[in-house]
N, C-alpha and C positions, 0 to 999 in steps of 0.2 A: 693749729691749736694753741690757745693762749691760757688756758685751763685746763689740770690734769685729766685725761678721760681714763676710763674702766670698761675692759670687756674680761667677759667669761663665757666657757662654754667647753665643749668637750669634739672630740673627733674619733668615729668608731670604726676603722677601714675594713674590719670583717663585716660588722650590721652594712657597713655603707650609709651610716650615721653622723648629722651634724647637727649642733647646735649651737649658736653664737649670742651673745646678749653684751651689748654694749652701748654707753654712756657717754657724752662729750658734750660739757654744757655750753661752749662755746667754739665754733669754727668759721673761719675768714678764708676767702677764696677768690682773687683777684676782684676783690670789690663788693662781694656776695657774703653775707654774715647768717649764721644759721645758731640760733639759742636751742636750750634744752635738745640736743640731737640724742637720737635712740634709734638700736640699730639691730634688729632683730633676723638672727637667720634659723632655719630648719629645714630638716629634711623627711616629709611627711612621703610614704610609699614609695616611687620610684621619682621622685621630682624635688627640686632645693626652691625653698620659698626664701625671701628677704623683703624686710619691711624696713625701709630708711625713713624716718620722720624728725620734725624739728618746726623750728619757729623763725619767721623773718620779720623785719620792718620796712613797711613801705615808707615811702617818701613822707606821707601825711604824718607820721607815728604811729600807727596803727599797727597791731602785729595780723600777719599769717601765718597759719597753719598750713604745714605742707608734709605731704607724705609722697612717696615713693613704694608700688608693692609691686614683687617681681615674681614670675614662679617660672621657672625653667626644666622641661621635661622632653626628654625624646627629639631632640634637635627643634623645639619649640621655645618661645619666651613669649611670656604674658605680663606687660606693663601696665600699671595705670599708674598715671601721676593725678594726685588730687591735691585742690588747695581749698580755702577757705578764711574769712575771718569773722569776726565779734564785733561789727559795728553798725551802726543805721546804714551807710551805703554798702552793700553789698557785693564782695569780688570772693566769685566761687566757683569750682567748677573741677573736670576731670579729662583728660586726654589718654585714652585707654587703646591700646595696639595689642596684635598677636603677630609676631616675628616666627618664620621658620626660617630653618638653616640646611644647607645643603653643600658638601663638601665635591668642588671637580677637582680636576689634576692641577689647575692652576690656583684657585682661589676656594675662600669660601663664598656661596654666595648667601645673600638674605634677602625674604619678599615680606615687607611688612604692611599689616592691613591695618587702616585707623579704624575705630568703632565710631558710631554716631555718638556726639557728646553736646550737652550743654555748657554753656560759660555764662556766668552773668558777670558781666560787668556794669557797675552801678545800677542803674533803673533799665539796662537792656540784656536779655537773654539774645546770646547767640547761639548758631548751633554748628557746629561744624561736621559734614556729613562724610561717609564712609569714603575712604581713599585709599590706596596702595602709594607704594615706595620701594624702590626695588636695587638690590647691591648686588652688580656682578662686575668683574672684572676691573676693578677700580673706578668703575661709574655709577652717578647714583641717577637712577629714573623715578621723578615725582611725578605722581599721574592724578594730575586734577584734587588738589586738597584744595577744598572749600569752606571757608568761615563764613555765615553770613547772616544779616539781622534787618531783617525788611530790605530795602532796596540797599544796604550798604554791603560791600563783600571783602574777602580777601583770597583769590585766588591764584594758587603756586602749583606751576607745572613744567618739565624739563629735564633735561640732562646736564647732569656735571661730571665732568673729567678734567683731564691734563690738556683735554682739548680747547685749541681757543674758539673753534666755532660752535662749541656746544653751552649752553647757556641755563638759567632756572628765570623765567619768568615771572613776576610777580605784577599782578593787575589788582587796583584796588579802584574801589566804586565810593564815593562819599566816606573814604576811612581817615580820621584825622589822626595821624600818625602821634603827634605830640601827645596827646591823650593818653594813646595806647603804651607809648614809652615810658609815660609819667606812673600809670596805671600800675605796670611791671616792674618800675623803678629802674629802668634800662637807659643807660647812658646813650647820648643824644649822638647820632649819626648823621654823618655827613655824607651826601650825594654829589657824586661829579661827573 
């Protein structure tokens, strides 16, 4: 935080209610900067909802509006990450998911279901197809995350753990990584 932030709200333990509103004009973390940040949390019925929103700058200088919506209730977390810009070249979309949690004697397990969604990158509409991700006992299992535009696609699957034999495979077909990294303002990656 480089400028003053303000937060207000209340917590009522008896009625199990919470309401928080916050504004932070500028925050930067690890090269990512967010302007006009806002946070709103509420507790309707037996849930907690939160919305975090703000604006970031793309490499070309245009603004990109971001919002993250969360709803937690009964061992379930519903999430929607939304983004969009206001220029002639459109970059917008949503990645939505529902995670369910279960506690075992050793750890907390999570099953995440990604919903189908469309992502607009310039003049192309990419579709993210329904897929799942599972977290259990220190392992992450990715089951066929597929993002596709015509004959171009990114497909991710595999298992990540501390074991050297486990791996995550990313299959790319006719995908220009430099273009995607430029669009999302991601620093370059070296593959070795």
